[in-house]
SEGU-73610 format. One record per residue (C-alpha): residue in three letters; x, y, z; residue number from 1. Coordinates in nm, 4 decimals, decimal comma. Layout:
SEGU-73610
+--------+----------+----------+----------+-----+
! residu !       xx !       yy !       zz ! num !
+--------+----------+----------+----------+-----+
!    Ala !        X !        Y !        Z ! NUM !
...
+--------+----------+----------+----------+-----+
//
This chain:
SEGU-73610
+--------+----------+----------+----------+-----+
! residu !       xx !       yy !       zz ! num !
+--------+----------+----------+----------+-----+
!    Met !  12,3856 !  10,8086 !   8,3571 !   1 !
!    Thr !  12,5295 !  10,4629 !   8,3041 !   2 !
!    Asp !  12,2569 !  10,2373 !   8,2309 !   3 !
!    Ile !  12,1192 !  10,0758 !   8,5416 !   4 !
!    Asp !  11,9533 !   9,7499 !   8,6306 !   5 !
!    Thr !  11,7186 !   9,6299 !   8,9168 !   6 !
!    Asp !  12,0111 !   9,5248 !   9,1530 !   7 !
!    Leu !  12,1825 !   9,8559 !   9,1329 !   8 !
!    Leu !  11,8276 !  10,0465 !   9,1778 !   9 !
!    Leu !  11,7745 !   9,8471 !   9,5064 !  10 !
!    Ser !  12,1121 !   9,9119 !   9,6066 !  11 !
!    Ala !  12,0600 !  10,2954 !   9,5500 !  12 !
!    Tyr !  11,7327 !  10,2768 !   9,7444 !  13 !
!    Ala !  11,9181 !  10,1361 !  10,0593 !  14 !
!    Glu !  12,1487 !  10,4367 !  10,0362 !  15 !
!    Gly !  11,8336 !  10,6951 !  10,0147 !  16 !
!    Ile !  11,8859 !  10,7547 !   9,6517 !  17 !
!    Phe !  11,6213 !  10,7276 !   9,3693 !  18 !
!    Pro !  11,6252 !  10,7793 !   8,9827 !  19 !
!    Met !  11,4188 !  11,0103 !   8,7914 !  20 !
!    Ala !  11,3703 !  11,1241 !   8,4162 !  21 !
!    Glu !  11,3177 !  11,4643 !   8,2973 !  22 !
!    Asp !  11,0096 !  11,3738 !   8,1065 !  23 !
!    Arg !  10,8197 !  11,0856 !   7,9700 !  24 !
!    Gly !  11,0082 !  11,0603 !   7,6370 !  25 !
!    Asp !  11,3715 !  11,1109 !   7,8112 !  26 !
!    Lys !  11,5782 !  10,7937 !   7,7813 !  27 !
!    Asp !  11,8364 !  10,9045 !   8,0329 !  28 !
!    Leu !  11,7845 !  10,8827 !   8,4184 !  29 !
!    Phe !  11,9601 !  11,0870 !   8,6916 !  30 !
!    Trp !  12,0071 !  11,0044 !   9,0734 !  31 !
!    Val !  11,8143 !  11,2215 !   9,3137 !  32 !
!    Asp !  11,9587 !  11,2571 !   9,6827 !  33 !
!    Pro !  11,7455 !  11,5542 !   9,8214 !  34 !
!    Asp !  11,8724 !  11,7804 !  10,0937 !  35 !
!    Phe !  11,5247 !  11,7508 !  10,2482 !  36 !
!    Arg !  11,3073 !  11,4355 !  10,2398 !  37 !
!    Gly !  10,9345 !  11,3957 !  10,2691 !  38 !
!    Val !  10,8133 !  11,1221 !  10,5161 !  39 !
!    Ile !  10,4924 !  11,0093 !  10,6655 !  40 !
!    Pro !  10,5051 !  10,9067 !  11,0365 !  41 !
!    Leu !  10,3169 !  10,5684 !  11,0194 !  42 !
!    Asn !  10,2137 !  10,6251 !  11,3895 !  43 !
!    Asp !  10,1268 !  10,9826 !  11,3498 !  44 !
!    Phe !   9,9147 !  10,9489 !  11,0266 !  45 !
!    His !   9,6252 !  11,2030 !  10,9982 !  46 !
!    Val !   9,3020 !  11,1252 !  10,7945 !  47 !
!    Pro !   9,1189 !  11,4649 !  10,7257 !  48 !
!    Lys !   8,7659 !  11,4517 !  10,8573 !  49 !
!    Arg !   8,5854 !  11,4681 !  10,5180 !  50 !
!    Leu !   8,7850 !  11,1892 !  10,3894 !  51 !
!    Ala !   8,7193 !  10,9805 !  10,6870 !  52 !
!    Arg !   8,3394 !  11,0381 !  10,6463 !  53 !
!    Arg !   8,3695 !  10,9035 !  10,3166 !  54 !
!    Leu !   8,5695 !  10,6107 !  10,3919 !  55 !
!    Arg !   8,3164 !  10,5018 !  10,6371 !  56 !
!    Arg !   8,0558 !  10,5203 !  10,3636 !  57 !
!    Asp !   8,2663 !  10,2115 !  10,2016 !  58 !
!    Glu !   8,2467 !  10,3623 !   9,8555 !  59 !
!    Phe !   8,5778 !  10,2399 !   9,7761 !  60 !
!    Gln !   8,7391 !   9,8634 !   9,7567 !  61 !
!    Phe !   9,1088 !   9,7918 !   9,7525 !  62 !
!    Ser !   9,3495 !   9,5554 !   9,6545 !  63 !
!    Ile !   9,7406 !   9,4919 !   9,6444 !  64 !
!    Asp !   9,9286 !   9,3981 !   9,3334 !  65 !
!    Arg !   9,6265 !   9,3137 !   9,1225 !  66 !
!    Ala !   9,6866 !   9,5702 !   8,8458 !  67 !
!    Phe !  10,0516 !   9,7021 !   8,8891 !  68 !
!    Pro !  10,0852 !   9,7611 !   8,5021 !  69 !
!    Glu !   9,7759 !   9,9679 !   8,4831 !  70 !
!    Val !   9,8629 !  10,1735 !   8,7873 !  71 !
!    Ile !  10,2277 !  10,2889 !   8,6780 !  72 !
!    Gln !  10,0724 !  10,3760 !   8,3429 !  73 !
!    Ala !   9,8050 !  10,5548 !   8,4896 !  74 !
!    Cys !  10,0742 !  10,7441 !   8,7187 !  75 !
!    Ala !  10,2688 !  10,8438 !   8,3950 !  76 !
!    Met !   9,9814 !  10,9842 !   8,2032 !  77 !
!    Pro !   9,9431 !  11,3864 !   8,2195 !  78 !
!    Ala !   9,7015 !  11,4987 !   8,4740 !  79 !
!    Arg !   9,5430 !  11,8354 !   8,5749 !  80 !
!    Gly !   9,8328 !  12,0847 !   8,6112 !  81 !
!    Arg !  10,0793 !  11,8339 !   8,4777 !  82 !
!    His !  10,1578 !  11,8136 !   8,1154 !  83 !
!    Ser !  10,4418 !  11,5667 !   8,1420 !  84 !
!    Thr !  10,5934 !  11,3360 !   8,3994 !  85 !
!    Trp !  10,9315 !  11,2020 !   8,5240 !  86 !
!    Ile !  10,7889 !  10,8462 !   8,4660 !  87 !
!    Ser !  10,9729 !  10,7503 !   8,1604 !  88 !
!    Gly !  10,9638 !  10,4351 !   7,9564 !  89 !
!    Arg !  11,2771 !  10,3353 !   8,1042 !  90 !
!    Ile !  11,1579 !  10,3947 !   8,4607 !  91 !
!    Glu !  10,8105 !  10,2033 !   8,3758 !  92 !
!    Ala !  11,0352 !   9,9256 !   8,2659 !  93 !
!    Leu !  11,2666 !   9,9039 !   8,5484 !  94 !
!    Tyr !  10,9661 !   9,9233 !   8,8183 !  95 !
!    Thr !  10,7847 !   9,6485 !   8,6435 !  96 !
!    Glu !  11,0711 !   9,4321 !   8,6561 !  97 !
!    Leu !  11,0924 !   9,5144 !   9,0370 !  98 !
!    Phe !  10,7257 !   9,4293 !   9,0839 !  99 !
!    Glu !  10,7936 !   9,0934 !   8,8899 ! 100 !
!    Arg !  11,0924 !   9,0309 !   9,1513 ! 101 !
!    Gly !  10,8519 !   9,1140 !   9,4304 ! 102 !
!    Phe !  11,0166 !   9,4501 !   9,5377 ! 103 !
!    Ala !  10,7621 !   9,6963 !   9,3809 ! 104 !
!    His !  10,4099 !   9,7026 !   9,4838 ! 105 !
!    Ser !  10,0765 !   9,8602 !   9,3789 ! 106 !
!    Val !   9,7484 !   9,9559 !   9,5627 ! 107 !
!    Glu !   9,4651 !   9,9752 !   9,3623 ! 108 !
!    Val !   9,1223 !  10,1629 !   9,4359 ! 109 !
!    Trp !   8,7993 !  10,0591 !   9,2887 ! 110 !
!    Arg !   8,4580 !  10,1427 !   9,2664 ! 111 !
!    Asp !   8,1799 !   9,9296 !   9,0919 ! 112 !
!    Gly !   8,4537 !   9,7130 !   8,9393 ! 113 !
!    Ala !   8,6362 !   9,9860 !   8,7630 ! 114 !
!    Leu !   8,9928 !  10,1072 !   8,8502 ! 115 !
!    Ile !   8,9616 !  10,4772 !   8,9830 ! 116 !
!    Gly !   9,2832 !  10,5321 !   9,1465 ! 117 !
!    Gly !   9,5999 !  10,4031 !   9,3295 ! 118 !
!    Leu !   9,9628 !  10,4244 !   9,3827 ! 119 !
!    Tyr !  10,2885 !  10,2262 !   9,3484 ! 120 !
!    Gly !  10,6349 !  10,2072 !   9,5172 ! 121 !
!    Val !  10,9247 !   9,9979 !   9,6346 ! 122 !
!    Ser !  10,9358 !   9,7757 !   9,9448 ! 123 !
!    Leu !  11,2733 !   9,7067 !  10,0958 ! 124 !
!    Arg !  11,2912 !   9,5157 !  10,4353 ! 125 !
!    Gly !  11,0917 !   9,7708 !  10,6773 ! 126 !
!    Ala !  11,0828 !  10,0602 !  10,4356 ! 127 !
!    Phe !  10,8462 !  10,1468 !  10,1720 ! 128 !
!    Phe !  10,9458 !  10,4208 !   9,9156 ! 129 !
!    Gly !  10,6281 !  10,5736 !   9,7673 ! 130 !
!    Glu !  10,6838 !  10,6629 !   9,4061 ! 131 !
!    Ser !  10,3552 !  10,8064 !   9,2405 ! 132 !
!    Met !   9,9814 !  10,8102 !   9,2672 ! 133 !
!    Phe !   9,6823 !  10,8796 !   9,0181 ! 134 !
!    Ser !   9,3228 !  10,9436 !   9,0698 ! 135 !
!    Arg !   9,0170 !  10,9305 !   8,8254 ! 136 !
!    Gln !   8,7686 !  11,0109 !   9,0870 ! 137 !
!    Thr !   8,7565 !  11,2574 !   9,3759 ! 138 !
!    Asp !   8,9561 !  11,1143 !   9,6758 ! 139 !
!    Ala !   9,0500 !  10,8020 !   9,5081 ! 140 !
!    Ser !   9,4337 !  10,8398 !   9,5336 ! 141 !
!    Lys !   9,3762 !  10,9785 !   9,8981 ! 142 !
!    Ala !   9,1772 !  10,6698 !   9,9788 ! 143 !
!    Gly !   9,4673 !  10,4614 !   9,8322 ! 144 !
!    Leu !   9,7221 !  10,6359 !  10,0643 ! 145 !
!    Val !   9,4922 !  10,5715 !  10,3703 ! 146 !
!    Phe !   9,4842 !  10,1788 !  10,2680 ! 147 !
!    Leu !   9,8549 !  10,1683 !  10,2090 ! 148 !
!    Val !   9,9176 !  10,3309 !  10,5622 ! 149 !
!    Gly !   9,7004 !  10,0607 !  10,7122 ! 150 !
!    Val !   9,8698 !   9,7837 !  10,5353 ! 151 !
!    Leu !  10,2313 !   9,8890 !  10,6369 ! 152 !
!    Arg !  10,1122 !   9,9243 !  10,9762 ! 153 !
!    Leu !   9,9739 !   9,5902 !  10,9709 ! 154 !
!    Phe !  10,2690 !   9,4230 !  10,8477 ! 155 !
!    Gly !  10,5261 !   9,5905 !  11,0695 ! 156 !
!    Phe !  10,6897 !   9,8664 !  10,8255 ! 157 !
!    Arg !  10,8866 !  10,1513 !  10,9782 ! 158 !
!    Leu !  10,9427 !  10,3975 !  10,7250 ! 159 !
!    Leu !  10,7143 !  10,5481 !  10,4513 ! 160 !
!    Asp !  10,9107 !  10,7877 !  10,2185 ! 161 !
!    Thr !  10,7260 !  11,0097 !  10,0178 ! 162 !
!    Gln !  11,0503 !  11,1643 !   9,8386 ! 163 !
!    Phe !  10,9292 !  11,5080 !   9,8596 ! 164 !
!    Leu !  10,6904 !  11,7006 !  10,0903 ! 165 !
!    Thr !  10,3858 !  11,8508 !   9,9047 ! 166 !
!    Glu !  10,0549 !  12,0290 !   9,9969 ! 167 !
!    His !   9,8631 !  11,7252 !   9,9131 ! 168 !
!    Leu !  10,0633 !  11,4881 !  10,1682 ! 169 !
!    Ala !  10,0993 !  11,7581 !  10,4296 ! 170 !
!    Gln !   9,7358 !  11,7081 !  10,5275 ! 171 !
!    Phe !   9,7994 !  11,3570 !  10,6200 ! 172 !
!    Gly !  10,0959 !  11,4552 !  10,8539 ! 173 !
!    Ala !  10,3666 !  11,4286 !  10,6043 ! 174 !
!    Leu !  10,6835 !  11,6124 !  10,7325 ! 175 !
!    Glu !  11,0048 !  11,7385 !  10,5597 ! 176 !
!    Ile !  11,3479 !  11,6254 !  10,7508 ! 177 !
!    Pro !  11,6888 !  11,6863 !  10,6540 ! 178 !
!    Arg !  11,8788 !  11,4209 !  10,4650 ! 179 !
!    Ala !  12,1129 !  11,2978 !  10,7488 ! 180 !
!    Glu !  11,7869 !  11,2493 !  10,9775 ! 181 !
!    Tyr !  11,6190 !  11,0736 !  10,6972 ! 182 !
!    Lys !  11,9232 !  10,8385 !  10,6436 ! 183 !
!    Glu !  11,9186 !  10,7584 !  10,9949 ! 184 !
!    Leu !  11,5331 !  10,6554 !  10,9794 ! 185 !
!    Leu !  11,6151 !  10,4496 !  10,6697 ! 186 !
!    Lys !  11,9205 !  10,2763 !  10,8282 ! 187 !
!    Gln !  11,6790 !  10,1765 !  11,1399 ! 188 !
!    Ala !  11,4185 !  10,0726 !  10,8879 ! 189 !
!    Leu !  11,6490 !   9,8298 !  10,7006 ! 190 !
!    Tyr !  11,8913 !   9,7233 !  10,9459 ! 191 !
!    Ser !  11,7672 !   9,7577 !  11,3263 ! 192 !
!    Asp !  11,7100 !   9,4544 !  11,5557 ! 193 !
!    Gly !  11,8079 !   9,2178 !  11,2717 ! 194 !
!    Met !  11,5329 !   9,3412 !  11,0490 ! 195 !
!    Glu !  11,4582 !   9,1064 !  10,7523 ! 196 !
!    Glu !  11,2402 !   9,1448 !  10,4517 ! 197 !
!    Val !  10,8958 !   9,2534 !  10,5555 ! 198 !
!    Ser !  10,6732 !   9,0842 !  10,2945 ! 199 !
!    Phe !  10,2869 !   9,1121 !  10,2369 ! 200 !
!    Ser !  10,2074 !   8,7737 !  10,3656 ! 201 !
!    Pro !   9,9234 !   8,6558 !  10,5781 ! 202 !
!    Ser !  10,1657 !   8,5011 !  10,7958 ! 203 !
!    Ala !  10,3071 !   8,7935 !  10,9104 ! 204 !
!    Ser !   9,9972 !   8,8989 !  11,0921 ! 205 !
!    Ala !   9,7000 !   8,7293 !  11,2610 ! 206 !
!    Asp !   9,4746 !   9,0162 !  11,1340 ! 207 !
!    Ala !   9,5714 !   8,9858 !  10,7570 ! 208 !
!    Ser !   9,3011 !   8,7181 !  10,6975 ! 209 !
!    Ser !   9,0380 !   8,9605 !  10,7989 ! 210 !
!    Trp !   9,1573 !   9,2337 !  10,5709 ! 211 !
!    Phe !   9,1818 !   8,9954 !  10,2493 ! 212 !
!    Glu !   9,0116 !   8,7181 !  10,0745 ! 213 !
!    Ile !   9,2825 !   8,4699 !  10,1332 ! 214 !
!    Ser !   9,2067 !   8,1330 !  10,0321 ! 215 !
!    Gly !   9,3638 !   7,7993 !  10,1772 ! 216 !
!    Thr !   9,7181 !   7,8357 !  10,2647 ! 217 !
!    Ala !   9,8010 !   8,1261 !  10,0278 ! 218 !
!    Ser !  10,1443 !   8,2873 !  10,1366 ! 219 !
!    Ser !  10,0691 !   8,6367 !   9,9814 ! 220 !
!    Ile !   9,8117 !   8,8888 !   9,9528 ! 221 !
!    Ser !   9,9253 !   8,9812 !   9,6081 ! 222 !
!    Gly !   9,6172 !   9,0021 !   9,3823 ! 223 !
!    Ala !   9,3784 !   8,9652 !   9,6466 ! 224 !
!    Met !   9,0812 !   9,2038 !   9,7029 ! 225 !
!    Ser !   9,0686 !   9,3603 !  10,0597 ! 226 !
!    Thr !   8,7484 !   9,2985 !  10,2593 ! 227 !
!    Val !   8,8333 !   9,5537 !  10,5200 ! 228 !
!    Thr !   8,5604 !   9,8093 !  10,5819 ! 229 !
!    Gly !   8,6244 !  10,1718 !  10,5827 ! 230 !
!    Ala !   8,5639 !  10,1845 !  10,9727 ! 231 !
!    Thr !   8,7955 !   9,9209 !  11,0404 ! 232 !
!    Leu !   9,0563 !  10,0899 !  10,8268 ! 233 !
!    Leu !   9,0263 !  10,3960 !  11,0263 ! 234 !
!    Gln !   9,0280 !  10,2101 !  11,3595 ! 235 !
!    Ser !   9,3524 !  10,0409 !  11,2815 ! 236 !
!    Ile !   9,5377 !  10,3635 !  11,1772 ! 237 !
!    Ser !   9,4202 !  10,5418 !  11,4970 ! 238 !
!    Gln !   9,5934 !  10,2704 !  11,7144 ! 239 !
!    Thr !   9,9320 !  10,3472 !  11,7877 ! 240 !
!    Ser !  10,1882 !  10,0331 !  11,7561 ! 241 !
+--------+----------+----------+----------+-----+
//
């Protein structure tokens, strides 16, 4: 593939295409445009009962963009059943630049001050493209996904793209849809009703200040720890928009 920059990468996402590498050490990238795409309907998200019970115990704390480099590096590490990864050094550099430009975001999951799980993805107008997640303790990445859905609903996002459907994601209500249907949903998330960039900003929702430790007139939740309780998080997800 011809070398790409972040502008080309954002244009590709707007067309429903994303890059991958063969493995961690691969210097080349290739474009992926699957025949079938994984998505999680934001208004039909399911939290498994066991996970819901654990969230209500408030064992986890959450943040946005507090540790993006650590999250993407953790996602790139080998894990159980996975000896290599598609997150190459080139992928890591590109998405770190997207993060610095405000288009990539991370969700961090903490426990007793330690980073135990998280995920990252790309935000473009009303669409969030999930890339990868990691977990160092049981249920940490699952909890991060629940929190992400809560945040996306809070700020008015329309599409959560998971790239592919997995058994892990299916338990949350993820679906596999044909390419043409996906691209229509993407078009609606990007351009319908004069849709503009949806930002993680407290001004976007009156409820944001109750979710995050936002001081003064701060215009972004990036780096802020969430103060939402597990019960409130679950309640917000159970409400339809």
